[in-house]
ZAFI-91577 format. One record per residue (C-alpha): residue in one letter; x, y negated, z negated. Coordinates in pm, whole numbers, padded with zeros to 5 digits, always signed. Each point is the difference from the previous one (the first is absolute). Example, Ala and Ser with C-alpha at 12.3 -4.5 7.8 and 13.67 -1.06 7.14 Angstrom:
A+01230+00450-00780
S+00137-00344+00066
//
This chain:
M-00666-01498-00305
C-00033-00143-00339
F-00187-00309+00099
A-00235+00215+00190
L-00090+00225-00275
R-00037-00305-00254
L+00275+00128-00246
A+00165-00197-00228
G+00288+00052-00254
T+00150+00358-00065
E-00269+00159+00239
G+00172-00200+00267
L+00346+00086-00100
W-00110+00375-00002
V-00128-00007+00360
A+00330-00185+00112
I+00191+00257-00189
I-00189+00278+00165
V+00021-00139+00374
F+00365-00013-00071
L+00054+00344-00105
V-00225+00126+00291
S+00192-00172+00242
Y+00330+00111-00165
L-00115+00371+00059
A-00094-00078+00352
V+00354-00109+00064
K+00145+00276-00192
Y-00181+00276+00120
G-00173-00099+00323
F+00284-00201+00174
K+00311+00201+00039
Y+00262-00262-00071
A+00390+00134-00068
D+00169-00127-00282
K+00257-00122+00206
E-00233-00252+00160
L-00137-00118-00338
K+00351-00019-00149
G-00095+00171-00317
K-00230+00245-00155
N-00210-00260-00186
K+00009-00268+00263
R-00382+00092+00085
V-00092-00149-00292
M+00213-00296-00044
I-00018-00117+00358
G-00363-00142-00005
I-00089-00028-00371
G+00101-00368-00051
T-00181-00080+00333
Y-00301+00190-00098
I-00041-00162-00344
F+00042-00353+00165
I-00252+00050+00250
W-00246+00185-00160
A+00015-00257-00314
M-00003-00317+00268
V-00307+00172+00187
W-00199+00058-00306
I+00081-00322-00144
L-00079-00184+00291
L-00322+00152+00071
Y-00133-00030-00346
T+00115-00382-00009
L-00199-00050+00332
F-00309+00217-00060
P-00043+00059-00423
Y-00198+00304-00123
P-00329-00114-00097
L-00074+00032-00398
//
């Protein structure tokens, strides 16, 4: 999404944070998982945050490296 919108720097970081928060809220309120299944109250956040950050950064860097933004 950051690449498609041609975002750079902190703008891209804010978009990533907003997308994560929206997905967190969708899991918290849209999908009814019991705390027993997630093994803790804050597991909704902690289960996927590392993978999300890594994949987001990897894809954005890879796309920017292959197809740099025009100046």
